[in-house]
N, C-alpha and C positions, 0 to 999 in steps of 0.2 A: 546565500543565494548564488545560483549559477549565473551564466550569461543571460542577458536580456531579461533580468528580473525573474528567471525561472528557478524553482527550488533545486538544490543540489541533491540528486538522487544517485546514490552510489551503487555500482554493480557489486554483487557479492564477491568475496575474495576468491572463492573456488569455482562454484558452478552457478548458473543462473537459476537461483531458487525460485524467484518470482519474476513474472514478466514486467516489462517497463511500465505498463499501464497499472498493473497491480501495485507496484511500488509507488506510482503517482497517487493512486487512491489512498494508500496507507499514509503517505506523506500528508495529504490534505486532511485526512482524518486525525492525524497527530496534531494538527493545528486547531482542532476543535470544530471543523466544519461538518455540517450534516450532509447526508446523501444528496439532497437537492442542491446544496451549495457547491459540492464537489462536482456534480454533473454540470452545473453552469460554468464553472471554471475550466473544466476539461472539454466542454463542448460535446458531451455525450448525454444520453438519457439517464434519468434517475434509475430506471431498471437496470441499465448496464453497470452503474456504480454498485448496485446490489450484487449483480453477478460477479464483478471483479472482487468485491469484498468476500463473498461466499467462496469463490474459487481460491482466493489467497488462503483462507482458513483451511479449506479442504487440502490444498497442496502441502501446507505446513504440517498438518496432521499426518498426511501420507509419508512425510519425511521423518516422522517420529517426534515432532514437537508437540507438546501439550498445549494446544491452542484451541479454545472453545468460543472465542468471541473476537470481534473486530478490535476491541481494546487490547486483548492479549496479543493479537497479531501485530498491532502497532508497537506495543512494548517490546516484543521480540525483534521486530525490524530495527527499532532504535538501538537495542542492546547489541545486535549483530552488525550494526553500521550499514545496513541496507538502505536506510534513509537517514538524513541528518537534518 
């Protein structure tokens, strides 16, 4: 955990592959939270969580990663050290 009880969300080593909010959504998804629970924790709408999830997958696919689901995006982010 980072300061103030917040999750440790790492910046990618080279370029900003995902936005900070996208990494936050992936982090909370990695903890097993559902979209509504993530929305509550981040103070955003359920719909925005879905948008950030979709945009994460879309961005990763655009960079050549074989990511077809939120679970795959979370697994990749964990392997790459983008979230811990």
